[in-house]
C-alpha positions as CSV (number, residue, x, y, z in Angstrom):
1,M,124.1,40.3,67.2
2,K,123.4,37.3,64.9
3,H,122.2,34.6,67.0
4,A,120.2,35.9,69.1
5,H,118.3,34.1,68.6
6,I,120.1,30.2,68.8
7,I,120.8,32.8,72.5
8,R,117.3,32.6,73.3
9,V,116.9,28.9,72.1
10,L,119.5,27.5,74.2
11,G,118.3,29.1,77.5
12,I,121.1,31.9,77.4
13,A,121.0,34.6,79.0
14,I,122.2,37.6,76.1
15,A,125.2,38.6,77.3
16,A,126.4,37.6,74.5
17,A,124.2,40.7,72.8
18,F,125.4,42.6,75.5
19,S,128.6,42.1,76.5
20,G,131.6,44.8,76.6
21,G,130.9,48.0,75.3
22,R,127.7,47.0,74.6
23,L,126.7,46.5,77.3
24,A,128.2,50.0,78.0
25,A,127.0,51.7,75.0
26,Q,123.1,50.5,76.1
27,A,123.2,51.5,79.5
28,A,121.3,54.1,79.7
29,A,121.4,57.4,81.2
30,G,121.3,59.2,84.3
31,L,120.4,55.7,87.0
32,P,119.0,56.5,89.7
33,A,121.4,54.5,92.5
34,D,117.6,53.8,94.1
35,L,116.9,52.4,90.6
36,F,114.6,49.4,93.0
37,L,111.2,49.3,94.2
38,K,111.1,49.1,97.7
39,P,110.2,45.1,98.6
40,S,106.9,44.5,99.9
41,G,107.4,42.2,102.2
42,P,106.7,42.5,105.6
43,H,110.2,41.9,106.2
44,A,112.9,44.7,105.8
45,V,115.9,42.1,103.8
46,G,119.6,40.9,104.6
47,V,122.4,40.0,102.2
48,Y,125.6,38.0,102.6
49,D,127.9,37.4,100.1
50,W,129.9,34.1,100.6
51,L,132.9,32.3,98.2
52,W,132.7,29.0,99.2
53,V,135.6,26.3,97.1
54,D,134.8,22.7,96.6
55,S,137.5,21.1,97.4
56,S,136.2,17.5,96.3
57,R,136.6,18.8,92.6
58,A,138.9,19.7,89.9
59,E,138.2,23.2,88.0
60,R,137.2,21.7,84.4
61,L,137.3,24.6,82.8
62,T,140.9,25.2,83.5
63,R,143.8,23.6,82.8
64,D,145.3,23.9,85.9
65,P,145.1,21.2,88.0
66,S,145.7,22.4,90.9
67,D,142.1,24.2,90.7
68,K,139.6,24.4,92.6
69,R,135.9,25.1,91.7
70,H,135.1,28.1,92.9
71,L,131.1,29.2,93.7
72,P,130.5,32.2,94.6
73,V,127.4,32.6,96.0
74,Q,125.2,35.7,97.8
75,V,121.6,35.1,100.5
76,W,118.8,37.6,100.6
77,Y,117.0,36.6,103.7
78,P,114.3,38.5,107.0
79,A,116.4,40.9,108.8
80,E,116.1,42.2,111.5
81,P,115.5,46.3,109.8
82,V,119.0,48.6,111.3
83,P,118.2,51.6,111.3
84,D,120.2,54.5,108.9
85,A,122.5,51.2,107.9
86,K,124.3,52.1,105.0
87,P,122.6,49.7,102.0
88,A,123.8,47.5,99.9
89,R,125.4,47.4,96.2
90,Y,124.2,46.2,93.7
91,I,128.1,45.9,92.1
92,R,129.2,44.9,95.5
93,T,132.2,43.0,94.3
94,P,133.7,45.7,91.5
95,A,137.3,44.4,90.8
96,E,135.8,40.8,90.5
97,F,134.9,42.1,87.0
98,G,138.2,43.8,85.8
99,P,139.4,46.6,84.6
100,A,137.0,46.9,81.7
101,S,133.9,45.4,84.3
102,T,131.7,45.6,81.7
103,F,129.1,47.0,85.3
104,K,131.1,50.1,85.6
105,P,127.7,52.4,84.1
106,W,126.1,50.1,87.8
107,E,128.7,50.8,90.4
108,H,126.7,53.2,91.5
109,V,123.0,51.9,92.5
110,T,122.0,50.5,95.5
111,T,119.4,47.9,96.8
112,H,117.7,47.6,99.5
113,A,119.3,44.7,101.5
114,V,121.1,45.8,104.2
115,D,125.1,43.8,104.7
116,G,125.2,41.7,107.6
117,A,121.6,43.0,108.9
118,P,120.3,40.2,111.5
119,L,118.4,37.5,110.6
120,A,115.0,38.2,111.7
121,A,115.0,37.3,115.7
122,G,111.1,35.4,116.9
123,G,113.1,32.1,116.9
124,R,111.1,31.7,112.9
125,K,112.9,28.3,110.2
126,Y,112.2,30.0,106.9
127,P,112.1,27.7,104.4
128,V,115.2,27.8,101.4
129,L,114.8,28.9,98.1
130,V,118.1,28.4,94.9
131,Y,118.2,30.7,92.2
132,S,120.8,30.0,88.7
133,H,120.8,33.0,86.9
134,G,121.7,32.9,82.8
135,A,124.1,31.9,80.9
136,G,126.8,34.3,80.5
137,W,125.4,36.6,83.5
138,T,125.3,36.9,88.1
139,R,124.6,36.1,91.1
140,F,122.5,39.1,91.3
141,S,121.2,39.6,87.7
142,A,116.9,39.6,89.6
143,T,117.1,41.7,92.6
144,F,114.4,42.7,91.6
145,L,113.1,39.3,92.3
146,T,115.4,37.7,95.1
147,E,115.1,40.3,97.2
148,L,111.2,40.8,97.1
149,L,110.9,36.8,98.3
150,A,113.4,37.7,101.3
151,S,111.4,40.1,102.1
152,H,108.0,37.3,102.1
153,G,109.8,35.2,103.9
154,Y,112.5,33.4,102.1
155,V,116.3,32.7,102.8
156,V,116.9,32.9,99.5
157,F,120.8,31.5,98.1
158,S,122.3,33.3,94.2
159,I,124.4,30.7,92.9
160,D,127.5,32.7,90.4
161,H,128.4,29.6,87.9
162,P,131.9,29.9,87.1
163,G,132.1,29.7,82.6
164,L,129.0,30.8,82.6
165,N,128.8,33.8,83.9
166,R,131.0,37.5,84.4
167,T,133.6,36.6,87.4
168,S,137.4,37.2,86.8
169,L,138.4,36.6,90.7
170,F,137.2,35.4,93.7
171,S,137.5,37.6,96.8
172,D,139.7,34.6,98.0
173,G,142.6,36.5,95.3
174,V,142.4,33.3,92.3
175,S,141.9,34.4,89.3
176,F,140.0,32.6,86.8
177,K,139.6,32.0,82.8
178,A,138.4,29.1,81.3
179,D,140.6,27.8,79.1
180,T,139.0,24.4,78.4
181,L,135.8,22.8,76.9
182,T,134.8,26.8,76.4
183,M,131.6,27.2,73.6
184,P,132.7,25.6,70.1
185,A,132.9,28.4,68.1
186,P,129.1,29.6,65.6
187,D,128.6,28.8,62.0
188,P,127.5,32.5,60.6
189,K,126.9,30.5,57.3
190,D,124.9,27.4,59.2
191,M,122.5,28.2,62.5
192,R,121.4,24.2,62.6
193,A,124.9,23.3,62.7
194,T,125.0,25.7,65.0
195,M,123.3,24.9,66.9
196,A,124.2,21.4,67.1
197,R,127.4,21.6,68.0
198,S,125.9,24.2,70.8
199,M,123.4,21.8,72.2
200,E,125.9,19.0,72.2
201,Y,128.6,21.9,74.5
202,L,125.9,23.4,76.7
203,G,124.1,19.6,76.7
204,G,126.8,17.5,78.2
205,S,129.7,20.4,79.7
206,S,127.9,22.8,81.3
207,F,124.8,21.9,82.3
208,P,126.5,18.8,84.2
209,L,128.9,21.2,85.5
210,W,126.2,23.3,86.7
211,I,123.6,20.2,88.6
212,E,126.7,20.2,90.3
213,D,127.3,22.6,91.5
214,S,123.8,23.0,92.4
215,R,123.2,19.8,94.3
216,Y,126.3,21.1,96.0
217,V,125.1,24.2,96.9
218,L,122.1,22.6,99.0
219,D,124.6,21.1,100.7
220,R,125.9,24.1,102.6
221,I,122.6,24.6,103.5
222,E,122.1,21.8,104.9
223,A,125.9,22.5,106.3
224,L,124.6,26.9,107.9
225,N,121.5,24.4,109.0
226,R,123.8,22.3,111.4
227,E,126.7,25.1,112.6
228,P,127.2,27.8,114.5
229,G,127.2,30.8,112.3
230,P,124.1,33.0,111.5
231,F,121.8,30.3,110.0
232,K,121.8,27.6,112.3
233,G,118.8,25.9,113.1
234,R,116.8,29.4,111.1
235,L,116.6,26.6,107.4
236,D,113.4,24.8,107.6
237,L,115.0,22.0,105.3
238,G,111.8,20.4,104.4
239,R,110.8,23.5,102.2
240,I,113.6,24.0,99.2
241,G,112.8,25.2,96.1
242,M,114.6,26.6,93.2
243,L,114.4,28.6,90.2
244,G,116.2,30.4,87.6
245,W,116.6,32.5,84.3
246,S,116.9,31.0,81.2
247,F,120.0,27.7,81.1
248,G,119.4,28.6,85.6
249,G,115.4,28.1,85.2
250,A,116.0,25.0,83.4
251,A,118.1,23.9,86.3
252,A,116.0,24.2,89.0
253,I,113.7,21.7,87.0
254,E,116.1,19.1,87.4
255,M,117.4,19.6,90.1
256,L,113.5,19.3,90.7
257,H,113.3,15.8,89.4
258,L,116.9,14.5,90.5
259,D,116.8,15.6,93.6
260,R,114.9,14.7,96.4
261,R,115.8,17.2,99.1
262,V,113.9,20.0,96.4
263,K,109.8,20.5,96.3
264,A,109.0,23.1,93.7
265,A,110.9,25.1,91.2
266,V,110.1,27.6,88.6
267,N,111.6,28.2,85.0
268,H,112.1,32.2,84.5
269,D,111.7,31.4,79.7
270,G,114.8,29.0,80.0
271,R,114.6,25.6,76.9
272,L,115.0,22.7,78.8
273,F,118.3,20.4,79.7
274,G,118.5,17.5,81.0
275,T,116.6,14.5,82.2
276,V,114.1,16.1,82.1
277,L,113.6,15.4,78.5
278,T,112.8,12.2,78.7
279,E,111.9,11.2,82.0
280,P,109.0,12.5,83.9
281,V,108.5,15.4,86.5
282,K,106.8,14.4,89.9
283,G,107.5,18.0,91.9
284,P,104.7,21.1,91.2
285,F,107.0,23.1,89.3
286,M,106.1,26.6,86.6
287,L,107.5,27.4,83.6
288,F,106.9,31.3,82.1
289,H,108.0,32.6,78.5
290,H,108.6,35.5,77.2
291,G,105.4,36.8,74.1
292,L,107.8,38.3,71.8
293,D,107.3,36.7,68.4
294,D,110.7,35.6,68.0
295,V,110.1,34.0,63.9
296,A,108.8,37.3,62.4
297,A,112.1,39.3,64.7
298,A,114.5,36.8,62.8
299,P,115.5,37.4,59.3
300,E,114.0,36.9,57.2
301,A,116.5,34.3,55.4
302,Q,116.6,33.0,59.0
303,R,113.1,32.7,59.4
304,A,112.7,28.9,59.0
305,T,115.0,27.3,60.8
306,V,114.0,29.8,64.1
307,R,110.5,28.3,63.6
308,E,111.8,25.1,63.2
309,I,114.1,26.1,66.7
310,F,111.1,26.6,68.6
311,A,108.6,24.4,67.8
312,E,111.2,22.5,69.1
313,V,111.2,23.9,72.1
314,A,108.0,23.9,72.2
315,A,107.6,20.7,71.9
316,Y,110.1,19.2,74.7
317,D,107.6,22.2,77.0
318,S,104.5,20.1,75.8
319,A,106.6,16.7,76.3
320,L,107.4,16.9,80.6
321,T,103.6,19.2,81.0
322,A,101.8,15.6,79.0
323,R,104.1,13.5,81.6
324,A,104.5,15.4,84.6
325,G,103.1,13.4,87.7
326,G,102.4,17.1,89.8
327,D,100.5,20.3,89.7
328,W,102.5,22.4,86.6
329,Y,101.2,26.2,85.1
330,D,103.1,27.4,82.3
331,L,102.5,31.1,81.3
332,T,103.3,33.6,78.2
333,I,103.0,36.6,79.4
334,A,103.1,39.4,76.1
335,R,105.2,41.8,75.2
336,T,108.1,40.2,76.6
337,N,111.8,39.2,75.1
338,H,114.1,37.5,77.6
339,G,115.7,39.7,78.5
340,H,111.9,41.2,81.1
341,F,113.4,38.5,82.8
342,S,116.0,39.6,84.1
343,D,116.7,43.4,86.0
344,L,118.3,44.1,82.3
345,P,115.2,46.0,81.8
346,L,115.9,48.6,84.7
347,F,119.1,49.4,83.3
348,L,119.5,49.1,79.1
349,K,118.1,51.7,76.5
350,T,116.5,48.5,74.7
351,F,113.8,48.1,76.5
352,Q,112.6,51.2,76.9
353,D,110.4,50.9,73.3
354,T,107.0,51.3,74.2
355,S,106.6,48.5,71.4
356,L,108.0,46.1,75.0
357,V,105.7,45.9,78.4
358,A,107.1,48.3,81.0
359,P,110.0,46.8,83.0
360,R,107.9,47.0,86.3
361,R,105.2,46.2,85.1
362,A,106.3,43.2,83.5
363,H,109.0,42.5,86.5
364,E,105.6,43.1,88.5
365,M,103.9,39.7,86.5
366,I,106.6,37.9,87.2
367,T,107.4,38.5,91.0
368,T,103.7,38.0,92.0
369,Y,102.7,34.4,90.7
370,T,106.6,33.4,91.4
371,L,105.6,33.5,94.5
372,A,102.9,32.6,94.4
373,F,103.7,29.6,94.0
374,F,106.5,29.2,96.2
375,D,103.9,30.4,98.9
376,R,101.5,27.6,98.1
377,Y,103.9,25.2,97.3
378,L,106.4,26.3,100.2
379,K,104.1,28.0,102.7
380,G,100.6,25.5,102.1
381,I,99.0,29.2,100.7
382,K,96.6,29.2,98.3
383,S,96.5,31.7,96.2
384,P,93.2,32.7,93.7
385,L,96.2,34.1,91.2
386,L,96.8,30.0,90.6
387,A,93.5,29.3,89.6
388,G,93.6,30.8,86.2
389,P,93.9,33.5,84.4
390,S,93.1,37.4,86.1
391,P,92.0,41.0,85.4
392,D,94.6,42.0,86.8
393,Y,97.4,40.3,84.7
394,P,95.7,40.4,81.1
395,E,99.1,40.2,79.6
396,V,99.5,36.6,80.8
397,R,98.6,33.7,78.9
398,F,97.8,31.1,81.4
399,R,97.9,27.9,81.3
400,R,97.1,25.1,84.2
401,R,96.9,21.4,86.3
C-alpha cells in the first residue's frame, strides 16, 4: 500500500493494508482452531457480546436522521470454571461483517473464554479496563491480551467504534454503512497534503466521536454495577483503566486526561490526538512503540517526508512526558511493527518474516508489561519489571519517570 506509513503515523491500524482479498491472501495456511495460548492467570474467563445503543446521540456518520449511535461491546471477565463447556469462537457473529467478510479464513478459530460463564464466586469486586481497537479493526482484535487480563482478575470492556471498524450489520438487525464524514481520499502525488487532510479529519471528526463513545461506555458500566445483572455490585469503579491499540491507544491517553473516572492508561503504538497535545496529563500512563525503522522501509522518494512525520510524532510524545504530572513509562520493542500489538501476527503470513520478532514473543512482552502497569496502578502490586530495563526482555528499550 502506497500510504502504509501515513496509516501507521496517524495511529490508524493497518486495516487498509490488509483489506478484502488481500487479507485473505495473507492468511496463514492451516491455522489450528486452538490458535491462542491459554491465559496465564488463575481465573477461568467468561465472555459476553452486547450491543449498546446511545439513544441520546444521532449517528453522525450516516445520512439517515433516525439512526442512533450503536456500539458493539465485548466483555471478558474472571469466571467460574465450566467443565466441558465449548470455548467461544473468535469470530462470534460472522453475519456482522457481511457476506464478503474478510474474517472468513478465521471463523473456525476458538478462544479460551466461555460464553456467559458465571462471574467468579466470592463477592469480590474487580477493577475495570476499557479497550479500544485500532481504527479499521474490531473489538476482539487484541484477544491475546484481553483474555489474559481477565484471567488475572480484570473485567475488560472492549468497544467497537462504527465508522472506523468492520461492522456492517448490528445484532438488532440495523445495517451500517458510513456515507458521510468519511476519510478524505489520499493524494498519491502529495504525501504532505494527504497527511494534513487526514489529520484534520481524524482530529476534528473521528477522535471526538471515539471519546464520546468511551464516556458513554463508562456510563453504562456504572449502570451495570447498579442494576440487576451479572456484574451488579462486582465492579470496582474506583479502579478503572483504559488501553488501546493505535488510534484506540490515543483515545485511552485522552480519556485519562479528560475523565476523572479513568485512573491509568496504556497506549499501544498510537500517535497522540486531542487535548493531550497541549495540556498536561496528571495520571500514570505507559506508551509502547514498534521498533522497526519506518523511514528506512519507505520508498526512497518518500523518506524525507516520512522522517519529518515521525519526528513530529516523537516530539508529541516527548512533550507529553515532559508535561506529565504523574508517573510514565515509555517502551520500544525491537523488531516489531505496528501490527504486533494486535492478534494479526497469529493469523498473517507476513509476520512469519524472520527479521521480525516472533509473534508469541512480542505478545509475551506486550502482555507482561501491560499487566504489570495496571497491577501497579489499579491494584497496588509493585513489580521489579517497572523499575528499569529487564534482562528477561532485552528487546525492550525502557524509559520511565
